[in-house]
N, CA, C, O and CB atoms as a CASP TS submission, in Angstrom:
PFRMAT TS
TARGET T0000
AUTHOR 0000-0000-0000
METHOD Language model
MODEL 1
PARENT N/A
ATOM      1  N   UNK     1      20.087 316.516 202.593  1.00  0.00           N
ATOM      2  CA  UNK     1      20.530 316.482 201.206  1.00  0.00           C
ATOM      3  C   UNK     1      19.338 316.799 200.291  1.00  0.00           C
ATOM      4  O   UNK     1      18.360 316.052 200.276  1.00  0.00           O
ATOM      5  CB  UNK     1      21.151 315.092 200.856  1.00  0.00           C
ATOM      6  N   UNK     2      19.410 317.895 199.529  1.00  0.00           N
ATOM      7  CA  UNK     2      18.284 318.259 198.671  1.00  0.00           C
ATOM      8  C   UNK     2      18.103 317.275 197.514  1.00  0.00           C
ATOM      9  O   UNK     2      19.061 316.703 196.996  1.00  0.00           O
ATOM     10  CB  UNK     2      18.480 319.666 198.125  1.00  0.00           C
ATOM     11  N   UNK     3      16.859 317.106 197.137  1.00  0.00           N
ATOM     12  CA  UNK     3      16.565 316.217 196.023  1.00  0.00           C
ATOM     13  C   UNK     3      16.975 316.871 194.709  1.00  0.00           C
ATOM     14  O   UNK     3      17.269 318.065 194.656  1.00  0.00           O
ATOM     15  CB  UNK     3      15.071 315.849 196.001  1.00  0.00           C
ATOM     16  N   UNK     4      16.988 316.073 193.662  1.00  0.00           N
ATOM     17  CA  UNK     4      17.359 316.584 192.338  1.00  0.00           C
ATOM     18  C   UNK     4      16.398 317.684 191.892  1.00  0.00           C
ATOM     19  O   UNK     4      16.824 318.697 191.338  1.00  0.00           O
ATOM     20  CB  UNK     4      17.374 315.441 191.302  1.00  0.00           C
ATOM     21  N   UNK     5      15.100 317.486 192.134  1.00  0.00           N
ATOM     22  CA  UNK     5      14.088 318.469 191.729  1.00  0.00           C
ATOM     23  C   UNK     5      14.271 319.794 192.480  1.00  0.00           C
ATOM     24  O   UNK     5      14.183 320.868 191.885  1.00  0.00           O
ATOM     25  CB  UNK     5      12.671 317.912 191.981  1.00  0.00           C
ATOM     26  N   UNK     6      14.525 319.709 193.776  1.00  0.00           N
ATOM     27  CA  UNK     6      14.740 320.918 194.568  1.00  0.00           C
ATOM     28  C   UNK     6      15.994 321.648 194.105  1.00  0.00           C
ATOM     29  O   UNK     6      15.995 322.873 193.982  1.00  0.00           O
ATOM     30  CB  UNK     6      14.847 320.572 196.062  1.00  0.00           C
ATOM     31  N   UNK     7      17.061 320.895 193.850  1.00  0.00           N
ATOM     32  CA  UNK     7      18.305 321.506 193.371  1.00  0.00           C
ATOM     33  C   UNK     7      18.078 322.210 192.033  1.00  0.00           C
ATOM     34  O   UNK     7      18.577 323.313 191.810  1.00  0.00           O
ATOM     35  CB  UNK     7      19.413 320.438 193.231  1.00  0.00           C
ATOM     36  N   UNK     8      17.315 321.554 191.142  1.00  0.00           N
ATOM     37  CA  UNK     8      16.998 322.157 189.840  1.00  0.00           C
ATOM     38  C   UNK     8      16.191 323.437 190.017  1.00  0.00           C
ATOM     39  O   UNK     8      16.440 324.437 189.343  1.00  0.00           O
ATOM     40  CB  UNK     8      16.221 321.164 188.959  1.00  0.00           C
ATOM     41  N   UNK     9      15.212 323.397 190.937  1.00  0.00           N
ATOM     42  CA  UNK     9      14.375 324.569 191.207  1.00  0.00           C
ATOM     43  C   UNK     9      15.223 325.724 191.733  1.00  0.00           C
ATOM     44  O   UNK     9      15.052 326.864 191.301  1.00  0.00           O
ATOM     45  CB  UNK     9      13.263 324.220 192.218  1.00  0.00           C
ATOM     46  N   UNK    10      16.126 325.440 192.654  1.00  0.00           N
ATOM     47  CA  UNK    10      16.984 326.488 193.209  1.00  0.00           C
ATOM     48  C   UNK    10      17.913 327.061 192.151  1.00  0.00           C
ATOM     49  O   UNK    10      18.203 328.257 192.162  1.00  0.00           O
ATOM     50  CB  UNK    10      17.800 325.944 194.378  1.00  0.00           C
ATOM     51  N   UNK    11      18.379 326.225 191.242  1.00  0.00           N
ATOM     52  CA  UNK    11      19.210 326.714 190.135  1.00  0.00           C
ATOM     53  C   UNK    11      18.407 327.614 189.204  1.00  0.00           C
ATOM     54  O   UNK    11      18.913 328.626 188.720  1.00  0.00           O
ATOM     55  CB  UNK    11      19.801 325.535 189.345  1.00  0.00           C
ATOM     56  N   UNK    12      17.166 327.245 188.958  1.00  0.00           N
ATOM     57  CA  UNK    12      16.311 328.093 188.113  1.00  0.00           C
ATOM     58  C   UNK    12      16.045 329.433 188.790  1.00  0.00           C
ATOM     59  O   UNK    12      16.066 330.478 188.140  1.00  0.00           O
ATOM     60  CB  UNK    12      14.975 327.383 187.803  1.00  0.00           C
ATOM     61  N   UNK    13      15.795 329.399 190.097  1.00  0.00           N
ATOM     62  CA  UNK    13      15.585 330.654 190.832  1.00  0.00           C
ATOM     63  C   UNK    13      16.810 331.556 190.720  1.00  0.00           C
ATOM     64  O   UNK    13      16.684 332.757 190.481  1.00  0.00           O
ATOM     65  CB  UNK    13      15.271 330.369 192.318  1.00  0.00           C
ATOM     66  N   UNK    14      17.982 330.980 190.892  1.00  0.00           N
ATOM     67  CA  UNK    14      19.213 331.759 190.801  1.00  0.00           C
ATOM     68  C   UNK    14      19.412 332.292 189.383  1.00  0.00           C
ATOM     69  O   UNK    14      19.881 333.415 189.199  1.00  0.00           O
ATOM     70  CB  UNK    14      20.421 330.907 191.224  1.00  0.00           C
ATOM     71  N   UNK    15      19.058 331.495 188.393  1.00  0.00           N
ATOM     72  CA  UNK    15      19.224 331.923 187.008  1.00  0.00           C
ATOM     73  C   UNK    15      18.292 333.044 186.604  1.00  0.00           C
ATOM     74  O   UNK    15      18.627 333.849 185.735  1.00  0.00           O
ATOM     75  CB  UNK    15      19.019 330.768 186.100  1.00  0.00           C
ATOM     76  N   UNK    16      17.122 333.107 187.225  1.00  0.00           N
ATOM     77  CA  UNK    16      16.146 334.158 186.894  1.00  0.00           C
ATOM     78  C   UNK    16      16.330 335.417 187.742  1.00  0.00           C
ATOM     79  O   UNK    16      15.554 336.366 187.624  1.00  0.00           O
ATOM     80  CB  UNK    16      14.731 333.628 187.077  1.00  0.00           C
ATOM     81  N   UNK    17      17.340 335.425 188.581  1.00  0.00           N
ATOM     82  CA  UNK    17      17.547 336.524 189.529  1.00  0.00           C
ATOM     83  C   UNK    17      17.630 337.890 188.865  1.00  0.00           C
ATOM     84  O   UNK    17      17.144 338.872 189.426  1.00  0.00           O
ATOM     85  CB  UNK    17      18.798 336.285 190.314  1.00  0.00           C
ATOM     86  N   UNK    18      18.227 337.975 187.697  1.00  0.00           N
ATOM     87  CA  UNK    18      18.432 339.271 187.041  1.00  0.00           C
ATOM     88  C   UNK    18      17.306 339.658 186.085  1.00  0.00           C
ATOM     89  O   UNK    18      17.367 340.717 185.460  1.00  0.00           O
ATOM     90  CB  UNK    18      19.731 339.253 186.290  1.00  0.00           C
ATOM     91  N   UNK    19      16.300 338.832 185.965  1.00  0.00           N
ATOM     92  CA  UNK    19      15.177 339.122 185.058  1.00  0.00           C
ATOM     93  C   UNK    19      14.294 340.220 185.635  1.00  0.00           C
ATOM     94  O   UNK    19      14.157 340.357 186.850  1.00  0.00           O
ATOM     95  CB  UNK    19      14.338 337.850 184.800  1.00  0.00           C
ATOM     96  N   UNK    20      13.705 340.990 184.746  1.00  0.00           N
ATOM     97  CA  UNK    20      12.777 342.034 185.156  1.00  0.00           C
ATOM     98  C   UNK    20      11.353 341.529 184.984  1.00  0.00           C
ATOM     99  O   UNK    20      11.135 340.451 184.430  1.00  0.00           O
ATOM    100  CB  UNK    20      13.004 343.334 184.343  1.00  0.00           C
ATOM    101  N   UNK    21      10.390 342.301 185.454  1.00  0.00           N
ATOM    102  CA  UNK    21       8.979 341.909 185.358  1.00  0.00           C
ATOM    103  C   UNK    21       8.568 341.657 183.903  1.00  0.00           C
ATOM    104  O   UNK    21       7.921 340.644 183.639  1.00  0.00           O
ATOM    105  CB  UNK    21       8.083 342.996 185.976  1.00  0.00           C
ATOM    106  N   UNK    22       8.914 342.533 182.944  1.00  0.00           N
ATOM    107  CA  UNK    22       8.532 342.244 181.551  1.00  0.00           C
ATOM    108  C   UNK    22       9.169 340.963 180.995  1.00  0.00           C
ATOM    109  O   UNK    22       8.617 340.353 180.079  1.00  0.00           O
ATOM    110  CB  UNK    22       8.917 343.411 180.668  1.00  0.00           C
ATOM    111  N   UNK    23      10.311 340.553 181.532  1.00  0.00           N
ATOM    112  CA  UNK    23      10.938 339.304 181.105  1.00  0.00           C
ATOM    113  C   UNK    23      10.226 338.089 181.697  1.00  0.00           C
ATOM    114  O   UNK    23      10.128 337.046 181.049  1.00  0.00           O
ATOM    115  CB  UNK    23      12.413 339.290 181.506  1.00  0.00           C
ATOM    116  N   UNK    24       9.729 338.224 182.925  1.00  0.00           N
ATOM    117  CA  UNK    24       9.140 337.094 183.639  1.00  0.00           C
ATOM    118  C   UNK    24       7.719 336.768 183.195  1.00  0.00           C
ATOM    119  O   UNK    24       7.324 335.602 183.193  1.00  0.00           O
ATOM    120  CB  UNK    24       9.146 337.371 185.107  1.00  0.00           C
ATOM    121  N   UNK    25       6.951 337.782 182.822  1.00  0.00           N
ATOM    122  CA  UNK    25       5.545 337.562 182.478  1.00  0.00           C
ATOM    123  C   UNK    25       5.385 336.558 181.330  1.00  0.00           C
ATOM    124  O   UNK    25       4.581 335.635 181.465  1.00  0.00           O
ATOM    125  CB  UNK    25       4.887 338.888 182.100  1.00  0.00           C
ATOM    126  N   UNK    26       6.103 336.685 180.212  1.00  0.00           N
ATOM    127  CA  UNK    26       5.932 335.674 179.147  1.00  0.00           C
ATOM    128  C   UNK    26       6.344 334.268 179.569  1.00  0.00           C
ATOM    129  O   UNK    26       5.770 333.289 179.091  1.00  0.00           O
ATOM    130  CB  UNK    26       6.733 336.073 177.930  1.00  0.00           C
ATOM    131  N   UNK    27       7.319 334.153 180.449  1.00  0.00           N
ATOM    132  CA  UNK    27       7.741 332.835 180.919  1.00  0.00           C
ATOM    133  C   UNK    27       6.612 332.168 181.692  1.00  0.00           C
ATOM    134  O   UNK    27       6.345 330.980 181.510  1.00  0.00           O
ATOM    135  CB  UNK    27       9.003 332.946 181.799  1.00  0.00           C
ATOM    136  N   UNK    28       5.951 332.932 182.552  1.00  0.00           N
ATOM    137  CA  UNK    28       4.861 332.380 183.356  1.00  0.00           C
ATOM    138  C   UNK    28       3.652 332.060 182.477  1.00  0.00           C
ATOM    139  O   UNK    28       2.962 331.069 182.717  1.00  0.00           O
ATOM    140  CB  UNK    28       4.464 333.364 184.474  1.00  0.00           C
ATOM    141  N   UNK    29       3.390 332.872 181.478  1.00  0.00           N
ATOM    142  CA  UNK    29       2.203 332.692 180.636  1.00  0.00           C
ATOM    143  C   UNK    29       2.292 331.514 179.677  1.00  0.00           C
ATOM    144  O   UNK    29       1.304 330.809 179.476  1.00  0.00           O
ATOM    145  CB  UNK    29       1.957 333.935 179.852  1.00  0.00           C
ATOM    146  N   UNK    30       3.451 331.290 179.085  1.00  0.00           N
ATOM    147  CA  UNK    30       3.567 330.310 178.005  1.00  0.00           C
ATOM    148  C   UNK    30       3.695 328.888 178.533  1.00  0.00           C
ATOM    149  O   UNK    30       4.574 328.583 179.339  1.00  0.00           O
ATOM    150  CB  UNK    30       4.760 330.639 177.128  1.00  0.00           C
ATOM    151  N   UNK    31       2.804 328.030 178.063  1.00  0.00           N
ATOM    152  CA  UNK    31       2.762 326.639 178.503  1.00  0.00           C
ATOM    153  C   UNK    31       3.930 325.816 177.953  1.00  0.00           C
ATOM    154  O   UNK    31       4.189 324.715 178.437  1.00  0.00           O
ATOM    155  CB  UNK    31       1.449 326.008 178.083  1.00  0.00           C
ATOM    156  N   UNK    32       4.630 326.335 176.956  1.00  0.00           N
ATOM    157  CA  UNK    32       5.722 325.562 176.353  1.00  0.00           C
ATOM    158  C   UNK    32       6.941 325.463 177.265  1.00  0.00           C
ATOM    159  O   UNK    32       7.806 324.614 177.051  1.00  0.00           O
ATOM    160  CB  UNK    32       6.130 326.186 175.033  1.00  0.00           C
ATOM    161  N   UNK    33       7.016 326.316 178.272  1.00  0.00           N
ATOM    162  CA  UNK    33       8.120 326.266 179.221  1.00  0.00           C
ATOM    163  C   UNK    33       7.862 325.171 180.259  1.00  0.00           C
ATOM    164  O   UNK    33       6.707 324.892 180.581  1.00  0.00           O
ATOM    165  CB  UNK    33       8.312 327.640 179.910  1.00  0.00           C
ATOM    166  N   UNK    34       8.909 324.556 180.782  1.00  0.00           N
ATOM    167  CA  UNK    34       8.725 323.539 181.824  1.00  0.00           C
ATOM    168  C   UNK    34       8.046 324.132 183.065  1.00  0.00           C
ATOM    169  O   UNK    34       8.208 325.312 183.376  1.00  0.00           O
ATOM    170  CB  UNK    34      10.082 322.920 182.210  1.00  0.00           C
ATOM    171  N   UNK    35       7.298 323.297 183.750  1.00  0.00           N
ATOM    172  CA  UNK    35       6.547 323.749 184.919  1.00  0.00           C
ATOM    173  C   UNK    35       7.459 324.355 185.977  1.00  0.00           C
ATOM    174  O   UNK    35       7.125 325.393 186.550  1.00  0.00           O
ATOM    175  CB  UNK    35       5.762 322.593 185.517  1.00  0.00           C
ATOM    176  N   UNK    36       8.590 323.740 186.246  1.00  0.00           N
ATOM    177  CA  UNK    36       9.496 324.241 187.276  1.00  0.00           C
ATOM    178  C   UNK    36      10.021 325.636 186.936  1.00  0.00           C
ATOM    179  O   UNK    36      10.195 326.466 187.829  1.00  0.00           O
ATOM    180  CB  UNK    36      10.665 323.276 187.462  1.00  0.00           C
ATOM    181  N   UNK    37      10.272 325.899 185.658  1.00  0.00           N
ATOM    182  CA  UNK    37      10.713 327.227 185.230  1.00  0.00           C
ATOM    183  C   UNK    37       9.602 328.249 185.427  1.00  0.00           C
ATOM    184  O   UNK    37       9.858 329.365 185.879  1.00  0.00           O
ATOM    185  CB  UNK    37      11.158 327.203 183.757  1.00  0.00           C
ATOM    186  N   UNK    38       8.379 327.879 185.095  1.00  0.00           N
ATOM    187  CA  UNK    38       7.251 328.798 185.272  1.00  0.00           C
ATOM    188  C   UNK    38       7.005 329.102 186.748  1.00  0.00           C
ATOM    189  O   UNK    38       6.684 330.235 187.105  1.00  0.00           O
ATOM    190  CB  UNK    38       5.983 328.212 184.644  1.00  0.00           C
ATOM    191  N   UNK    39       7.155 328.095 187.602  1.00  0.00           N
ATOM    192  CA  UNK    39       6.990 328.301 189.046  1.00  0.00           C
ATOM    193  C   UNK    39       8.075 329.225 189.581  1.00  0.00           C
ATOM    194  O   UNK    39       7.792 330.112 190.386  1.00  0.00           O
ATOM    195  CB  UNK    39       7.021 326.953 189.796  1.00  0.00           C
ATOM    196  N   UNK    40       9.300 329.026 189.148  1.00  0.00           N
ATOM    197  CA  UNK    40      10.408 329.882 189.595  1.00  0.00           C
ATOM    198  C   UNK    40      10.190 331.324 189.129  1.00  0.00           C
ATOM    199  O   UNK    40      10.435 332.267 189.882  1.00  0.00           O
ATOM    200  CB  UNK    40      11.762 329.345 189.061  1.00  0.00           C
ATOM    201  N   UNK    41       9.732 331.491 187.891  1.00  0.00           N
ATOM    202  CA  UNK    41       9.459 332.840 187.374  1.00  0.00           C
ATOM    203  C   UNK    41       8.329 333.498 188.151  1.00  0.00           C
ATOM    204  O   UNK    41       8.379 334.696 188.428  1.00  0.00           O
ATOM    205  CB  UNK    41       9.105 332.788 185.876  1.00  0.00           C
ATOM    206  N   UNK    42       7.309 332.718 188.506  1.00  0.00           N
ATOM    207  CA  UNK    42       6.192 333.270 189.285  1.00  0.00           C
ATOM    208  C   UNK    42       6.664 333.706 190.663  1.00  0.00           C
ATOM    209  O   UNK    42       6.221 334.740 191.164  1.00  0.00           O
ATOM    210  CB  UNK    42       5.056 332.236 189.419  1.00  0.00           C
ATOM    211  N   UNK    43       7.549 332.945 191.284  1.00  0.00           N
ATOM    212  CA  UNK    43       8.082 333.349 192.595  1.00  0.00           C
ATOM    213  C   UNK    43       8.813 334.680 192.514  1.00  0.00           C
ATOM    214  O   UNK    43       8.662 335.527 193.395  1.00  0.00           O
ATOM    215  CB  UNK    43       9.025 332.276 193.143  1.00  0.00           C
ATOM    216  N   UNK    44       9.613 334.873 191.452  1.00  0.00           N
ATOM    217  CA  UNK    44      10.297 336.153 191.279  1.00  0.00           C
ATOM    218  C   UNK    44       9.307 337.270 190.973  1.00  0.00           C
ATOM    219  O   UNK    44       9.478 338.400 191.431  1.00  0.00           O
ATOM    220  CB  UNK    44      11.338 336.055 190.162  1.00  0.00           C
ATOM    221  N   UNK    45       8.280 336.955 190.203  1.00  0.00           N
ATOM    222  CA  UNK    45       7.262 337.956 189.881  1.00  0.00           C
ATOM    223  C   UNK    45       6.555 338.419 191.153  1.00  0.00           C
ATOM    224  O   UNK    45       6.281 339.608 191.321  1.00  0.00           O
ATOM    225  CB  UNK    45       6.237 337.387 188.874  1.00  0.00           C
ATOM    226  N   UNK    46       6.267 337.485 192.035  1.00  0.00           N
ATOM    227  CA  UNK    46       5.638 337.827 193.321  1.00  0.00           C
ATOM    228  C   UNK    46       6.603 338.667 194.157  1.00  0.00           C
ATOM    229  O   UNK    46       6.194 339.638 194.795  1.00  0.00           O
ATOM    230  CB  UNK    46       5.221 336.537 194.100  1.00  0.00           C
ATOM    231  N   UNK    47       7.861 338.302 194.154  1.00  0.00           N
ATOM    232  CA  UNK    47       8.871 339.038 194.919  1.00  0.00           C
ATOM    233  C   UNK    47       9.044 340.465 194.400  1.00  0.00           C
ATOM    234  O   UNK    47       9.229 341.393 195.187  1.00  0.00           O
ATOM    235  CB  UNK    47      10.211 338.301 194.868  1.00  0.00           C
ATOM    236  N   UNK    48       8.986 340.643 193.085  1.00  0.00           N
ATOM    237  CA  UNK    48       9.229 341.956 192.487  1.00  0.00           C
ATOM    238  C   UNK    48       7.981 342.835 192.407  1.00  0.00           C
ATOM    239  O   UNK    48       8.080 344.018 192.081  1.00  0.00           O
ATOM    240  CB  UNK    48       9.796 341.780 191.111  1.00  0.00           C
ATOM    241  N   UNK    49       6.820 342.276 192.699  1.00  0.00           N
ATOM    242  CA  UNK    49       5.575 343.047 192.596  1.00  0.00           C
ATOM    243  C   UNK    49       5.572 344.197 193.603  1.00  0.00           C
ATOM    244  O   UNK    49       6.049 344.046 194.728  1.00  0.00           O
ATOM    245  CB  UNK    49       4.348 342.134 192.826  1.00  0.00           C
ATOM    246  N   UNK    50       5.033 345.343 193.191  1.00  0.00           N
ATOM    247  CA  UNK    50       4.989 346.485 194.113  1.00  0.00           C
ATOM    248  C   UNK    50       4.016 346.238 195.270  1.00  0.00           C
ATOM    249  O   UNK    50       3.114 345.405 195.170  1.00  0.00           O
ATOM    250  CB  UNK    50       4.588 347.760 193.357  1.00  0.00           C
ATOM    251  N   UNK    51       4.206 346.955 196.337  1.00  0.00           N
ATOM    252  CA  UNK    51       3.377 346.812 197.532  1.00  0.00           C
ATOM    253  C   UNK    51       1.911 347.147 197.244  1.00  0.00           C
ATOM    254  O   UNK    51       1.015 346.617 197.900  1.00  0.00           O
ATOM    255  CB  UNK    51       3.908 347.710 198.649  1.00  0.00           C
ATOM    256  N   UNK    52       1.666 348.017 196.272  1.00  0.00           N
ATOM    257  CA  UNK    52       0.284 348.360 195.924  1.00  0.00           C
ATOM    258  C   UNK    52      -0.463 347.136 195.396  1.00  0.00           C
ATOM    259  O   UNK    52      -1.679 347.029 195.549  1.00  0.00           O
ATOM    260  CB  UNK    52       0.256 349.490 194.877  1.00  0.00           C
ATOM    261  N   UNK    53       0.265 346.230 194.784  1.00  0.00           N
ATOM    262  CA  UNK    53      -0.344 345.010 194.245  1.00  0.00           C
ATOM    263  C   UNK    53      -0.474 343.957 195.343  1.00  0.00           C
ATOM    264  O   UNK    53      -1.539 343.362 195.510  1.00  0.00           O
ATOM    265  CB  UNK    53       0.494 344.456 193.064  1.00  0.00           C
ATOM    266  N   UNK    54       0.596 343.725 196.085  1.00  0.00           N
ATOM    267  CA  UNK    54       0.609 342.649 197.080  1.00  0.00           C
ATOM    268  C   UNK    54      -0.098 343.013 198.375  1.00  0.00           C
ATOM    269  O   UNK    54      -0.554 342.125 199.096  1.00  0.00           O
ATOM    270  CB  UNK    54       2.021 342.260 197.386  1.00  0.00           C
ATOM    271  N   UNK    55      -0.196 344.279 198.679  1.00  0.00           N
ATOM    272  CA  UNK    55      -0.904 344.801 199.847  1.00  0.00           C
ATOM    273  C   UNK    55      -0.387 344.238 201.167  1.00  0.00           C
ATOM    274  O   UNK    55      -1.111 344.233 202.163  1.00  0.00           O
ATOM    275  CB  UNK    55      -2.371 344.506 199.721  1.00  0.00           C
ATOM    276  N   UNK    56       0.858 343.763 201.184  1.00  0.00           N
ATOM    277  CA  UNK    56       1.452 343.265 202.417  1.00  0.00           C
ATOM    278  C   UNK    56       0.841 341.976 202.934  1.00  0.00           C
ATOM    279  O   UNK    56       0.947 341.675 204.123  1.00  0.00           O
ATOM    280  CB  UNK    56       1.343 344.298 203.462  1.00  0.00           C
ATOM    281  N   UNK    57       0.211 341.220 202.070  1.00  0.00           N
ATOM    282  CA  UNK    57      -0.470 339.988 202.476  1.00  0.00           C
ATOM    283  C   UNK    57       0.510 338.826 202.601  1.00  0.00           C
ATOM    284  O   UNK    57       1.695 338.964 202.299  1.00  0.00           O
ATOM    285  CB  UNK    57      -1.570 339.634 201.474  1.00  0.00           C
ATOM    286  N   UNK    58      -0.001 337.674 203.052  1.00  0.00           N
ATOM    287  CA  UNK    58       0.818 336.460 203.138  1.00  0.00           C
ATOM    288  C   UNK    58       1.084 335.941 201.720  1.00  0.00           C
ATOM    289  O   UNK    58       0.500 336.433 200.754  1.00  0.00           O
ATOM    290  CB  UNK    58       0.109 335.360 204.012  1.00  0.00           C
ATOM    291  N   UNK    59       1.970 334.947 201.602  1.00  0.00           N
ATOM    292  CA  UNK    59       2.443 334.509 200.280  1.00  0.00           C
ATOM    293  C   UNK    59       1.306 334.062 199.364  1.00  0.00           C
ATOM    294  O   UNK    59       1.257 334.484 198.208  1.00  0.00           O
ATOM    295  CB  UNK    59       3.436 333.375 200.438  1.00  0.00           C
ATOM    296  N   UNK    60       0.397 333.224 199.844  1.00  0.00           N
ATOM    297  CA  UNK    60      -0.660 332.708 198.976  1.00  0.00           C
ATOM    298  C   UNK    60      -1.594 333.810 198.492  1.00  0.00           C
ATOM    299  O   UNK    60      -2.022 333.801 197.338  1.00  0.00           O
ATOM    300  CB  UNK    60      -1.459 331.646 199.706  1.00  0.00           C
ATOM    301  N   UNK    61      -1.906 334.752 199.361  1.00  0.00           N
ATOM    302  CA  UNK    61      -2.755 335.878 198.951  1.00  0.00           C
ATOM    303  C   UNK    61      -2.008 336.769 197.963  1.00  0.00           C
ATOM    304  O   UNK    61      -2.595 337.253 196.995  1.00  0.00           O
ATOM    305  CB  UNK    61      -3.206 336.703 200.182  1.00  0.00           C
ATOM    306  N   UNK    62      -0.694 336.991 198.207  1.00  0.00           N
ATOM    307  CA  UNK    62       0.115 337.780 197.264  1.00  0.00           C
ATOM    308  C   UNK    62       0.147 337.104 195.907  1.00  0.00           C
ATOM    309  O   UNK    62       0.051 337.768 194.875  1.00  0.00           O
ATOM    310  CB  UNK    62       1.552 337.971 197.796  1.00  0.00           C
ATOM    311  N   UNK    63       0.282 335.786 195.906  1.00  0.00           N
ATOM    312  CA  UNK    63       0.328 335.046 194.645  1.00  0.00           C
ATOM    313  C   UNK    63      -0.963 335.243 193.855  1.00  0.00           C
ATOM    314  O   UNK    63      -0.927 335.486 192.649  1.00  0.00           O
ATOM    315  CB  UNK    63       0.567 333.549 194.907  1.00  0.00           C
ATOM    316  N   UNK    64      -2.092 335.139 194.532  1.00  0.00           N
ATOM    317  CA  UNK    64      -3.379 335.361 193.852  1.00  0.00           C
ATOM    318  C   UNK    64      -3.469 336.778 193.294  1.00  0.00           C
ATOM    319  O   UNK    64      -3.885 336.977 192.153  1.00  0.00           O
ATOM    320  CB  UNK    64      -4.552 335.105 194.818  1.00  0.00           C
ATOM    321  N   UNK    65      -3.078 337.759 194.101  1.00  0.00           N
ATOM    322  CA  UNK    65      -3.158 339.154 193.673  1.00  0.00           C
ATOM    323  C   UNK    65      -2.222 339.438 192.496  1.00  0.00           C
ATOM    324  O   UNK    65      -2.595 340.155 191.568  1.00  0.00           O
ATOM    325  CB  UNK    65      -2.823 340.081 194.840  1.00  0.00           C
ATOM    326  N   UNK    66      -1.025 338.885 192.531  1.00  0.00           N
ATOM    327  CA  UNK    66      -0.050 339.102 191.454  1.00  0.00           C
ATOM    328  C   UNK    66      -0.545 338.446 190.157  1.00  0.00           C
ATOM    329  O   UNK    66      -0.466 339.050 189.088  1.00  0.00           O
ATOM    330  CB  UNK    66       1.346 338.532 191.852  1.00  0.00           C
ATOM    331  N   UNK    67      -1.052 337.222 190.253  1.00  0.00           N
ATOM    332  CA  UNK    67      -1.555 336.533 189.065  1.00  0.00           C
ATOM    333  C   UNK    67      -2.721 337.314 188.461  1.00  0.00           C
ATOM    334  O   UNK    67      -2.825 337.433 187.240  1.00  0.00           O
ATOM    335  CB  UNK    67      -1.994 335.090 189.413  1.00  0.00           C
ATOM    336  N   UNK    68      -3.583 337.836 189.301  1.00  0.00           N
ATOM    337  CA  UNK    68      -4.710 338.622 188.814  1.00  0.00           C
ATOM    338  C   UNK    68      -4.238 339.939 188.182  1.00  0.00           C
ATOM    339  O   UNK    68      -4.736 340.345 187.132  1.00  0.00           O
ATOM    340  CB  UNK    68      -5.690 338.907 189.961  1.00  0.00           C
ATOM    341  N   UNK    69      -3.285 340.590 188.826  1.00  0.00           N
ATOM    342  CA  UNK    69      -2.793 341.880 188.350  1.00  0.00           C
ATOM    343  C   UNK    69      -2.092 341.767 186.988  1.00  0.00           C
ATOM    344  O   UNK    69      -2.332 342.579 186.095  1.00  0.00           O
ATOM    345  CB  UNK    69      -1.837 342.477 189.374  1.00  0.00           C
ATOM    346  N   UNK    70      -1.225 340.754 186.837  1.00  0.00           N
ATOM    347  CA  UNK    70      -0.469 340.592 185.600  1.00  0.00           C
ATOM    348  C   UNK    70      -1.172 339.712 184.578  1.00  0.00           C
ATOM    349  O   UNK    70      -0.694 339.579 183.452  1.00  0.00           O
ATOM    350  CB  UNK    70       0.880 340.020 185.904  1.00  0.00           C
ATOM    351  N   UNK    71      -2.292 339.111 184.944  1.00  0.00           N
ATOM    352  CA  UNK    71      -3.038 338.279 184.009  1.00  0.00           C
ATOM    353  C   UNK    71      -2.321 337.000 183.636  1.00  0.00           C
ATOM    354  O   UNK    71      -2.335 336.589 182.476  1.00  0.00           O
ATOM    355  CB  UNK    71      -3.335 339.050 182.776  1.00  0.00           C
ATOM    356  N   UNK    72      -1.698 336.373 184.608  1.00  0.00           N
ATOM    357  CA  UNK    72      -0.995 335.110 184.337  1.00  0.00           C
ATOM    358  C   UNK    72      -1.661 333.963 185.073  1.00  0.00           C
ATOM    359  O   UNK    72      -1.214 332.821 184.970  1.00  0.00           O
ATOM    360  CB  UNK    72       0.488 335.208 184.745  1.00  0.00           C
TER
END
């Protein structure tokens, strides 16, 4: 049985599914958004990043590369 926080996170992920990269960057950058929303947006940003940015690395390395590339 998923916890309330996990369920909320999964709902946020589903809600951000149709967002594009230009939509996600301000969400990740702005501190006024809840942390869980920013984390969900960052996951989509990592997923949508081109292979030239992620270089086929593991998730943590991709996350570092994406954050560096988009300046978030």
